[in-house]
Backbone as a chain_set.jsonl record, in Angstrom:
{"seq": "MSRIAIQPQLSVFLDNRPGMLARMCQALAKAQINIIALSILEAVDHAVIRMVVDKSKEAEQVLANMHALVQRHDVIVMDVPNQVGTLAGIAERLSAAGINIEYAYCTSAPSPSAGSIVLRTNNFEETINALS", "coords": {"N": [[34.599, 17.116, -37.864], [35.174, 18.274, -41.106], [35.227, 20.398, -43.462], [33.561, 23.469, -43.088], [31.367, 25.829, -44.215], [29.916, 28.984, -45.077], [27.477, 29.354, -47.441], [25.703, 30.469, -50.399], [22.245, 29.759, -50.777], [19.681, 28.918, -53.006], [16.275, 29.512, -53.117], [13.694, 28.357, -54.911], [10.634, 29.007, -56.371], [8.239, 27.155, -57.867], [5.593, 26.186, -60.119], [3.579, 23.464, -59.094], [3.594, 21.038, -60.965], [3.729, 18.506, -63.546], [6.891, 18.29, -65.184], [8.054, 20.757, -64.52], [10.271, 20.719, -62.725], [12.064, 19.286, -64.304], [12.391, 21.067, -66.431], [13.623, 23.244, -65.122], [16.016, 22.019, -64.195], [17.155, 21.235, -66.632], [17.655, 23.748, -67.802], [19.563, 24.778, -66.022], [21.585, 22.86, -66.381], [22.211, 23.279, -69.078], [23.463, 25.714, -68.844], [25.762, 24.928, -67.634], [25.747, 24.598, -64.833], [26.139, 23.146, -61.748], [24.209, 21.23, -59.522], [24.589, 20.997, -56.147], [23.413, 20.36, -53.699], [20.054, 19.53, -52.786], [16.65, 20.132, -52.006], [13.208, 19.511, -51.897], [10.133, 20.939, -51.257], [6.739, 20.423, -51.185], [3.604, 21.897, -52.029], [0.069, 22.349, -52.476], [-0.323, 23.857, -54.898], [2.197, 24.777, -55.62], [5.79, 24.328, -55.56], [8.643, 24.423, -53.45], [11.909, 24.695, -54.127], [14.854, 24.144, -52.65], [18.201, 24.823, -53.035], [21.73, 24.306, -53.32], [24.189, 25.454, -55.395], [26.957, 25.321, -57.737], [27.491, 27.722, -59.028], [26.079, 30.294, -58.074], [25.216, 32.973, -58.712], [25.039, 32.942, -61.508], [23.124, 30.951, -61.746], [20.899, 32.203, -60.585], [20.359, 34.096, -62.57], [19.708, 32.448, -64.765], [17.397, 31.234, -63.756], [15.789, 33.478, -63.351], [15.394, 34.205, -65.988], [13.648, 32.224, -66.665], [11.415, 33.112, -65.503], [11.016, 32.428, -62.88], [10.359, 32.691, -59.408], [12.838, 33.601, -57.211], [14.668, 33.302, -54.243], [17.462, 34.268, -52.329], [19.448, 32.943, -49.796], [21.737, 32.683, -47.107], [23.357, 29.705, -46.041], [24.695, 27.09, -43.961], [27.106, 24.872, -45.027], [28.429, 21.742, -44.637], [30.941, 19.203, -44.521], [30.511, 15.912, -43.45], [30.971, 12.914, -41.464], [29.797, 9.838, -42.825], [28.05, 8.179, -40.982], [26.356, 6.34, -38.416], [24.574, 8.309, -36.113], [25.764, 10.789, -36.561], [24.255, 13.142, -37.295], [22.744, 13.35, -34.972], [24.71, 14.023, -33.096], [25.516, 16.537, -34.074], [23.112, 17.992, -33.81], [22.808, 17.855, -31.012], [25.072, 19.299, -30.101], [24.522, 21.843, -31.124], [22.111, 22.4, -29.853], [22.962, 22.476, -27.173], [24.414, 24.8, -27.309], [22.438, 26.609, -27.545], [21.372, 27.096, -30.048], [19.101, 27.284, -32.696], [17.973, 25.003, -35.109], [16.711, 25.801, -38.095], [16.074, 24.565, -40.522], [17.205, 21.617, -42.258], [19.039, 19.667, -44.62], [20.466, 16.817, -46.19], [23.053, 14.926, -47.894], [24.323, 11.891, -49.161], [26.01, 9.037, -50.378], [25.369, 5.52, -50.07], [27.782, 3.999, -49.78], [30.181, 5.69, -49.628], [32.452, 7.273, -47.244], [31.839, 9.766, -46.316], [29.605, 12.594, -46.258], [27.469, 15.403, -46.961], [25.977, 18.131, -45.206], [23.385, 20.519, -45.13], [22.614, 23.372, -43.383], [20.329, 25.63, -41.927], [20.418, 28.016, -39.589], [19.696, 29.973, -36.593], [21.871, 31.527, -35.982], [24.732, 31.984, -37.542], [27.519, 32.393, -36.986], [27.819, 31.514, -34.306], [26.994, 28.897, -34.704], [29.015, 27.836, -36.345], [31.173, 28.114, -34.563], [30.321, 26.361, -32.524], [30.439, 23.927, -33.81], [32.998, 23.614, -34.705]], "CA": [[34.05, 17.734, -39.039], [36.258, 18.895, -41.862], [34.908, 21.693, -44.059], [32.329, 24.165, -42.72], [31.37, 27.084, -44.963], [28.653, 29.668, -45.348], [27.297, 29.423, -48.895], [24.353, 30.882, -50.785], [21.241, 28.775, -51.172], [18.591, 29.492, -53.773], [14.936, 28.943, -52.936], [13.002, 28.589, -56.17], [9.209, 28.706, -56.282], [7.748, 26.691, -59.162], [4.291, 25.526, -60.139], [3.654, 22.046, -58.767], [2.991, 20.276, -62.059], [4.738, 17.708, -64.258], [7.82, 18.916, -66.111], [8.668, 22.003, -64.042], [11.601, 20.416, -62.218], [12.885, 18.913, -65.458], [12.682, 22.308, -67.17], [14.603, 23.992, -64.346], [17.289, 21.288, -64.206], [17.706, 21.317, -67.985], [18.175, 25.106, -68.003], [20.808, 24.87, -65.259], [22.585, 22.008, -67.049], [22.615, 23.957, -70.31], [24.367, 26.787, -68.429], [26.898, 24.28, -66.967], [25.629, 24.834, -63.404], [25.987, 21.874, -61.049], [23.447, 21.245, -58.276], [25.381, 20.318, -55.126], [22.46, 19.846, -52.713], [18.701, 19.848, -53.227], [15.513, 19.732, -51.184], [11.961, 19.971, -52.505], [8.953, 20.96, -50.403], [5.6, 20.612, -52.066], [2.301, 22.341, -51.547], [-0.945, 21.981, -53.458], [-0.169, 24.49, -56.202], [3.575, 25.148, -55.921], [6.867, 23.624, -54.873], [9.8, 25.24, -53.097], [13.134, 23.936, -54.324], [16.02, 24.747, -52.017], [19.381, 24.174, -53.603], [23.055, 24.905, -53.332], [24.783, 25.193, -56.707], [28.352, 25.766, -57.81], [27.55, 29.088, -59.574], [24.772, 30.806, -57.648], [24.81, 34.182, -59.444], [24.629, 32.518, -62.843], [21.869, 30.207, -61.586], [19.841, 33.188, -60.38], [20.024, 34.689, -63.87], [19.014, 31.412, -65.546], [16.055, 31.068, -63.189], [15.041, 34.705, -63.636], [14.996, 34.121, -67.399], [12.512, 31.294, -66.711], [10.345, 33.794, -64.763], [10.827, 31.767, -61.585], [10.628, 33.506, -58.227], [14.024, 33.058, -56.557], [15.189, 33.997, -53.067], [18.82, 33.846, -51.973], [19.711, 32.961, -48.359], [22.948, 31.968, -46.72], [23.23, 28.482, -45.256], [25.969, 26.464, -43.617], [27.324, 23.587, -45.693], [29.587, 21.103, -44.013], [31.215, 17.793, -44.768], [30.322, 15.135, -42.224], [31.146, 11.475, -41.654], [28.587, 9.082, -43.155], [27.959, 7.112, -39.986], [25.236, 6.42, -37.481], [24.686, 9.25, -35.003], [26.409, 12.058, -36.903], [23.296, 14.246, -37.167], [22.399, 13.456, -33.547], [25.796, 14.766, -32.452], [25.431, 17.933, -34.514], [21.929, 18.583, -33.181], [23.087, 17.988, -29.576], [26.031, 20.399, -29.898], [23.842, 23.108, -31.388], [21.143, 22.579, -28.769], [23.713, 22.881, -25.978], [24.852, 26.19, -27.51], [21.249, 27.449, -27.656], [21.173, 27.424, -31.468], [17.951, 26.625, -33.301], [18.071, 24.565, -36.505], [15.466, 26.154, -38.779], [15.878, 23.409, -41.388], [18.429, 20.94, -42.676], [18.939, 18.556, -45.554], [21.794, 16.254, -46.365], [23.24, 14.009, -48.999], [25.412, 10.933, -49.056], [25.776, 7.739, -51.005], [25.497, 4.49, -49.032], [29.111, 3.437, -49.579], [31.275, 6.598, -49.23], [32.618, 7.491, -45.81], [31.455, 11.128, -45.948], [28.506, 13.23, -46.952], [27.365, 16.825, -46.668], [24.722, 18.575, -44.622], [23.079, 21.932, -45.286], [21.896, 23.827, -42.195], [19.927, 27.029, -41.752], [20.249, 28.213, -38.146], [19.409, 31.346, -36.203], [23.108, 32.258, -35.752], [25.782, 31.279, -38.284], [28.806, 32.463, -36.311], [27.787, 30.61, -33.144], [26.898, 27.533, -35.235], [30.371, 27.428, -36.77], [31.978, 27.951, -33.344], [29.873, 25.163, -31.795], [30.755, 22.715, -34.571], [34.428, 23.58, -35.087]], "C": [[35.213, 18.382, -39.804], [35.834, 20.289, -42.348], [33.564, 22.205, -43.555], [32.381, 25.505, -43.418], [29.968, 27.668, -45.033], [28.567, 29.848, -46.857], [25.892, 29.905, -49.213], [23.49, 29.681, -51.157], [20.17, 29.52, -51.948], [17.308, 28.757, -53.432], [14.131, 29.347, -54.156], [11.554, 28.132, -56.016], [8.696, 28.382, -57.676], [6.334, 26.148, -59.025], [4.49, 24.045, -59.856], [2.892, 21.269, -59.834], [4.096, 19.549, -62.83], [5.601, 18.552, -65.201], [8.529, 20.154, -65.594], [10.081, 21.764, -63.503], [12.542, 20.062, -63.361], [13.311, 20.153, -66.233], [13.763, 23.119, -66.444], [15.979, 23.325, -64.41], [17.948, 21.328, -65.586], [18.314, 22.685, -68.247], [19.487, 25.286, -67.241], [21.915, 24.048, -65.919], [23.104, 22.671, -68.32], [23.61, 25.082, -70.009], [25.588, 26.25, -67.673], [26.938, 24.579, -65.463], [25.317, 23.505, -62.728], [25.2, 22.072, -59.759], [24.211, 20.387, -57.274], [24.482, 19.667, -54.08], [21.077, 20.336, -53.099], [17.679, 19.316, -52.237], [14.271, 20.294, -51.846], [10.837, 19.837, -51.484], [7.771, 21.23, -51.301], [4.384, 21.115, -51.312], [1.313, 22.009, -52.661], [-0.642, 22.56, -54.838], [1.252, 24.911, -56.546], [4.545, 24.259, -55.136], [7.966, 24.628, -54.566], [11.021, 24.344, -53.209], [14.259, 24.718, -53.669], [17.229, 24.032, -52.57], [20.625, 25.015, -53.429], [23.666, 24.481, -54.659], [26.208, 25.728, -56.732], [28.507, 27.186, -58.353], [26.215, 29.775, -59.278], [24.319, 32.045, -58.421], [24.325, 33.837, -60.846], [23.293, 31.771, -62.777], [20.697, 31.162, -61.378], [19.398, 33.802, -61.701], [19.261, 33.695, -64.745], [17.573, 31.274, -65.067], [15.188, 32.304, -63.418], [14.559, 34.713, -65.081], [13.826, 33.161, -67.609], [11.285, 31.891, -66.022], [10.004, 33.08, -63.455], [11.117, 32.776, -60.478], [11.769, 32.837, -57.467], [14.392, 33.936, -55.365], [16.544, 33.405, -52.726], [18.984, 34.003, -50.462], [21.033, 32.247, -48.111], [22.587, 30.757, -45.874], [24.635, 28.004, -44.894], [26.02, 25.111, -44.316], [28.568, 22.981, -45.071], [29.703, 19.63, -44.409], [31.131, 17.066, -43.433], [30.603, 13.661, -42.5], [29.795, 10.812, -41.963], [28.525, 7.892, -42.206], [26.794, 7.381, -39.049], [25.541, 7.44, -36.386], [25.309, 10.593, -35.333], [25.453, 13.237, -36.722], [22.872, 14.429, -35.711], [23.456, 14.268, -32.808], [25.773, 16.241, -32.811], [24.272, 18.633, -33.812], [22.147, 18.794, -31.686], [24.025, 19.156, -29.299], [25.358, 21.75, -30.115], [22.815, 23.41, -30.302], [21.834, 23.073, -27.504], [24.188, 24.327, -26.076], [23.663, 27.137, -27.657], [20.921, 27.873, -29.075], [20.02, 26.61, -32.021], [18.255, 26.248, -34.75], [16.722, 24.857, -37.148], [15.081, 25.074, -39.79], [17.229, 22.843, -41.771], [18.087, 19.932, -43.759], [20.348, 18.071, -45.838], [21.825, 15.302, -47.55], [24.44, 13.113, -48.724], [25.025, 9.694, -49.836], [25.978, 6.68, -49.934], [26.927, 4.028, -48.771], [30.197, 4.438, -49.172], [31.3, 6.855, -47.727], [32.2, 8.888, -45.37], [30.278, 11.598, -46.781], [28.541, 14.712, -46.638], [26.008, 17.105, -46.056], [24.606, 20.078, -44.844], [22.215, 22.318, -44.091], [21.521, 25.298, -42.324], [19.637, 27.164, -40.266], [19.972, 29.685, -37.859], [20.672, 32.153, -35.923], [24.267, 31.505, -36.397], [27.107, 31.269, -37.536], [28.864, 31.508, -35.12], [27.683, 29.153, -33.595], [28.288, 27.024, -35.616], [31.259, 27.22, -35.548], [31.606, 26.664, -32.608], [30.306, 23.887, -32.499], [32.222, 22.589, -34.964], [35.254, 22.871, -34.031]], "O": [[36.117, 18.963, -39.204], [36.089, 21.272, -41.652], [32.562, 21.491, -43.582], [33.341, 26.254, -43.237], [28.972, 26.945, -45.046], [29.464, 30.42, -47.477], [24.986, 29.767, -48.39], [23.958, 28.721, -51.77], [19.797, 30.634, -51.583], [17.261, 27.527, -53.455], [13.912, 30.532, -54.404], [11.288, 27.011, -55.583], [8.716, 29.234, -58.564], [5.929, 25.704, -57.951], [5.456, 23.442, -60.323], [1.734, 20.893, -59.657], [5.261, 19.939, -62.767], [5.097, 19.414, -65.92], [9.527, 20.569, -66.184], [10.991, 22.537, -63.802], [13.693, 20.497, -63.377], [14.466, 20.268, -66.642], [14.699, 23.618, -67.069], [16.986, 23.991, -64.65], [19.169, 21.443, -65.687], [19.382, 22.778, -68.852], [20.425, 25.888, -67.764], [23.058, 24.498, -66.002], [24.302, 22.628, -68.602], [24.493, 25.368, -70.817], [26.366, 27.033, -67.128], [28.006, 24.787, -64.888], [24.356, 22.823, -63.085], [25.494, 22.984, -58.986], [24.453, 19.204, -57.512], [24.754, 18.556, -53.627], [20.929, 21.418, -53.667], [17.813, 18.215, -51.702], [14.278, 21.435, -52.308], [10.616, 18.765, -50.92], [7.796, 22.168, -52.098], [4.169, 20.807, -50.14], [1.7, 21.442, -53.683], [-0.696, 21.842, -55.837], [1.496, 25.362, -57.665], [4.17, 23.554, -54.198], [8.192, 25.567, -55.328], [11.153, 23.359, -52.482], [14.578, 25.83, -54.09], [17.292, 22.803, -52.58], [20.583, 26.244, -53.394], [23.662, 23.3, -55.008], [26.611, 26.492, -55.855], [29.556, 27.8, -58.157], [25.332, 29.827, -60.134], [23.139, 32.153, -58.754], [23.322, 34.375, -61.314], [22.438, 31.939, -63.647], [19.62, 30.952, -61.935], [18.205, 34.006, -61.927], [18.279, 34.06, -65.391], [16.645, 31.205, -65.873], [13.985, 32.184, -63.653], [13.453, 35.17, -65.37], [13.1, 33.261, -68.598], [10.234, 31.252, -65.962], [8.867, 33.118, -62.986], [12.012, 33.61, -60.604], [11.688, 31.659, -57.119], [14.423, 35.162, -55.471], [16.749, 32.195, -52.823], [18.696, 35.064, -49.91], [21.392, 31.315, -48.832], [21.636, 30.785, -45.094], [25.628, 28.463, -45.458], [25.093, 24.308, -44.208], [29.618, 23.619, -44.989], [28.71, 18.928, -44.602], [31.623, 17.553, -42.415], [30.488, 13.208, -43.639], [28.769, 11.204, -41.407], [28.886, 6.768, -42.556], [26.32, 8.51, -38.92], [26.627, 7.437, -35.805], [25.379, 11.462, -34.463], [25.8, 14.222, -36.069], [22.664, 15.559, -35.269], [23.119, 15.113, -31.979], [25.985, 17.098, -31.953], [24.431, 19.733, -33.284], [21.714, 19.81, -31.142], [23.799, 19.923, -28.362], [25.604, 22.695, -29.365], [22.672, 24.558, -29.883], [21.343, 23.987, -26.841], [24.349, 25.004, -25.06], [23.85, 28.335, -27.868], [20.266, 28.893, -29.285], [19.964, 25.393, -31.839], [18.737, 27.075, -35.525], [15.713, 24.246, -36.798], [13.91, 24.711, -39.904], [18.261, 23.499, -41.629], [16.973, 19.408, -43.804], [21.309, 18.833, -45.735], [20.799, 14.93, -48.12], [25.434, 13.534, -48.132], [23.848, 9.35, -49.937], [26.701, 6.925, -48.968], [27.254, 3.694, -47.633], [31.086, 4.055, -48.411], [30.298, 6.676, -47.034], [32.201, 9.178, -44.173], [29.997, 11.071, -47.857], [29.531, 15.219, -46.111], [25.024, 16.423, -46.338], [25.591, 20.812, -44.759], [21.205, 21.672, -43.814], [22.324, 26.111, -42.783], [18.731, 26.518, -39.74], [20.009, 30.528, -38.755], [20.577, 33.35, -35.65], [24.732, 30.501, -35.859], [27.758, 30.226, -37.462], [29.843, 30.782, -34.947], [28.227, 28.266, -32.937], [28.678, 25.916, -35.249], [32.02, 26.254, -35.498], [32.486, 25.954, -32.12], [30.517, 22.865, -31.845], [32.635, 21.561, -35.499], [36.469, 22.746, -34.18]]}, "num_chains": 1, "name": "protein.A"}
């Protein structure tokens, strides 16, 4: 593994209806904020968008101006090889160290040799030690 860092993640609660994601993404783009990683969980009446952005404080302000409920949590973001078994190896190492993965999401294109994974665990320091 190359880069492992603790970074802020924004959890944004939006109404689950057409156009809400577009509105949020347009507002972030207008403020020159890049979305690095994204996960969307849907429920009947709302969606929870978890995202890592390049300017989290500015993004929080943009989202607050939209009257969106935003929560900030730290997560671990790490670069990983884009190959079969990478996540299995990470999960095995964390399990052996007694670390629980609360949630994870990742991104990679089919052709590049690397991607990124976002992890929320019950112990960041031990997670970094187990994966370093």
